[in-house]
C-alpha positions as CSV (number, residue, x, y, z in Angstrom):
1,M,12.3,3.9,-2.2
2,N,14.2,6.5,-0.2
3,T,15.9,5.4,3.0
4,T,18.3,8.3,3.9
5,A,18.6,9.1,7.5
6,S,17.2,12.6,7.2
7,A,14.3,11.5,5.0
8,G,13.4,8.3,6.9
9,Y,11.7,5.9,4.6
10,H,9.4,6.5,1.6
11,E,7.8,3.9,-0.7
12,R,4.9,4.0,-3.1
13,L,3.0,0.8,-3.8
14,R,2.3,1.3,-7.6
15,V,0.6,-1.4,-9.6
16,P,2.8,-3.5,-11.8
17,L,3.2,-2.7,-15.5
18,R,1.4,-6.0,-16.4
19,W,-1.8,-4.7,-14.9
20,W,-1.6,-1.7,-17.3
21,A,-1.0,-4.0,-20.2
22,Q,-3.8,-6.4,-19.3
23,G,-6.2,-3.5,-18.7
24,T,-5.3,-2.0,-22.1
25,M,-5.9,-5.4,-23.8
26,L,-9.3,-5.6,-22.1
27,I,-10.2,-2.1,-23.4
28,A,-9.0,-3.1,-26.9
29,T,-11.3,-6.1,-26.7
30,L,-14.2,-3.9,-25.7
31,W,-13.5,-1.6,-28.7
32,L,-13.4,-4.6,-31.1
33,T,-16.6,-5.9,-29.7
34,L,-18.3,-2.6,-30.2
35,I,-17.0,-2.1,-33.7
36,V,-18.3,-5.6,-34.7
37,A,-21.6,-5.3,-32.9
38,L,-22.5,-1.7,-34.0
39,I,-22.3,-1.8,-37.8
40,G,-22.8,1.6,-39.4
41,S,-21.3,5.1,-39.8
42,S,-22.1,6.1,-36.3
43,A,-20.7,2.9,-34.8
44,A,-17.1,4.2,-34.9
45,W,-18.0,7.2,-32.7
46,V,-19.9,5.1,-30.2
47,A,-17.0,2.5,-30.1
48,W,-14.3,5.2,-29.7
49,G,-16.3,7.1,-27.1
50,A,-17.0,4.0,-25.0
51,T,-13.4,2.9,-25.3
52,A,-12.1,6.4,-24.3
53,A,-14.4,6.4,-21.2
54,A,-13.4,2.9,-20.2
55,M,-9.7,3.8,-20.6
56,V,-10.1,6.9,-18.4
57,L,-11.9,4.8,-15.7
58,L,-9.2,2.1,-15.9
59,A,-6.4,4.7,-15.6
60,A,-8.1,6.4,-12.7
61,F,-8.6,3.1,-10.9
62,L,-5.0,1.9,-11.3
63,R,-3.6,5.4,-10.3
64,I,-5.8,5.6,-7.2
65,Y,-5.2,1.9,-6.2
66,G,-1.4,2.3,-6.8
67,D,-1.1,5.5,-4.9
68,A,-0.6,4.0,-1.5
69,K,2.4,5.5,0.2
70,I,4.5,4.2,3.1
71,V,6.4,6.9,4.9
72,V,8.5,7.0,8.1
73,R,9.4,10.6,8.9
74,D,9.1,13.3,11.5
75,G,8.0,11.0,14.3
76,W,5.2,9.5,12.3
77,F,4.5,6.2,10.4
78,R,2.1,6.6,7.5
79,A,0.8,3.6,5.6
80,G,-1.9,4.5,3.0
81,R,-4.5,6.6,4.7
82,A,-3.6,5.6,8.2
83,S,-0.9,7.3,10.4
84,I,0.4,6.8,13.9
85,E,3.0,8.5,16.0
86,L,6.2,6.4,16.4
87,R,5.9,6.5,20.2
88,H,2.9,4.1,19.7
89,V,4.9,1.6,17.6
90,G,6.1,-1.6,19.3
91,T,8.0,-4.4,17.7
92,V,8.5,-4.4,14.0
93,E,9.0,-7.6,12.0
94,A,9.7,-8.2,8.3
95,L,7.7,-11.1,7.0
96,D,8.4,-13.4,4.1
97,A,5.7,-14.6,1.7
98,E,4.6,-17.6,3.8
99,Q,4.5,-15.6,7.0
100,T,2.5,-12.9,5.3
101,R,0.0,-15.4,3.9
102,L,-0.5,-16.8,7.4
103,V,-0.8,-13.5,9.2
104,S,-3.2,-12.1,6.6
105,G,-5.2,-15.3,6.5
106,R,-5.5,-18.1,9.0
107,D,-3.7,-16.3,11.9
108,A,-5.2,-12.8,11.2
109,D,-6.7,-10.6,13.9
110,V,-9.9,-8.9,12.5
111,R,-9.0,-5.7,14.3
112,A,-5.7,-5.3,12.5
113,Y,-5.1,-2.6,10.0
114,L,-4.1,-4.1,6.6
115,L,-2.4,-2.3,3.7
116,L,-2.0,-5.3,1.5
117,R,-1.5,-5.5,-2.3
118,P,-1.9,-8.9,-4.1
119,Y,1.1,-8.2,-6.3
120,L,3.4,-7.9,-3.3
121,K,4.0,-11.1,-1.4
122,K,6.1,-9.8,1.5
123,S,5.1,-7.4,4.3
124,V,6.0,-5.9,7.6
125,R,4.1,-6.5,10.8
126,V,4.1,-3.5,13.1
127,Q,2.8,-3.9,16.7
128,I,0.7,-1.0,17.9
129,T,1.1,-0.1,21.6
130,D,-1.5,2.7,21.8
131,P,-4.2,1.6,24.3
132,A,-6.7,3.9,22.5
133,D,-6.1,2.2,19.1
134,P,-8.3,-0.9,18.5
135,A,-5.8,-2.3,16.0
136,P,-3.2,-4.6,17.7
137,Y,-0.9,-4.4,14.7
138,W,-0.6,-3.1,11.2
139,L,0.3,-5.5,8.3
140,V,1.8,-3.5,5.5
141,S,2.9,-4.8,2.1
142,S,6.3,-3.7,0.9
143,R,8.7,-4.3,-2.0
144,H,11.5,-3.9,0.6
145,P,10.2,-5.2,3.9
146,Q,13.6,-5.5,5.6
147,A,14.5,-1.9,4.7
148,L,11.1,-0.7,6.0
149,A,11.4,-2.7,9.2
150,D,15.0,-1.4,9.8
151,A,13.9,2.2,9.1
152,L,10.9,1.9,11.5
153,S,13.0,0.3,14.2
154,A,15.7,3.0,13.9
155,A,13.0,5.8,14.0
156,V,11.3,4.2,17.0
157,R,14.7,4.1,18.8
158,D,15.4,7.7,17.8
159,T,12.0,8.8,19.1
160,A,12.4,6.9,22.4
161,G,15.9,8.4,22.9
162,R,14.5,11.9,22.5
163,R,11.6,11.5,24.9
164,P,12.0,13.3,28.2
165,E,12.5,11.1,31.2
166,Q,9.3,10.3,33.1
167,P,9.4,11.3,36.8
168,T,9.4,8.3,39.1
169,S,7.1,8.3,42.1
């Protein structure tokens, strides 16, 4: 996590190490099953080939799933594949585990943009004020929700302070 003033905020939602360990154990079980089931001299090549392919698929899945980035910088807020200008960000609220569970479940709005990870229990709710955006808010998982909320709020204040005054009629 990077929260310096010039860099804004940066966080990558990588999968936990236990997912890698559990996936590796699953692949090892596959290898053992194939070795036992395919008795013969060519069985080893089949087992190792299938195991290698499964390991590559597992690694690709975990890397892609864990590559979600949260960035606040240069007047933009990016969460995963979505991005929005900070001038369209309203109130920002860090949520604890229970609030996150409610907002992502029972009290959820189907139009909301969700970047949630099951291994992260806390999140940040970001109100979207852009009338052209159908999402009323974004709900973004974070390992450091208060730091993200603080960085977003500060960046929104900075952006609002730099906007030219609107002429009054």
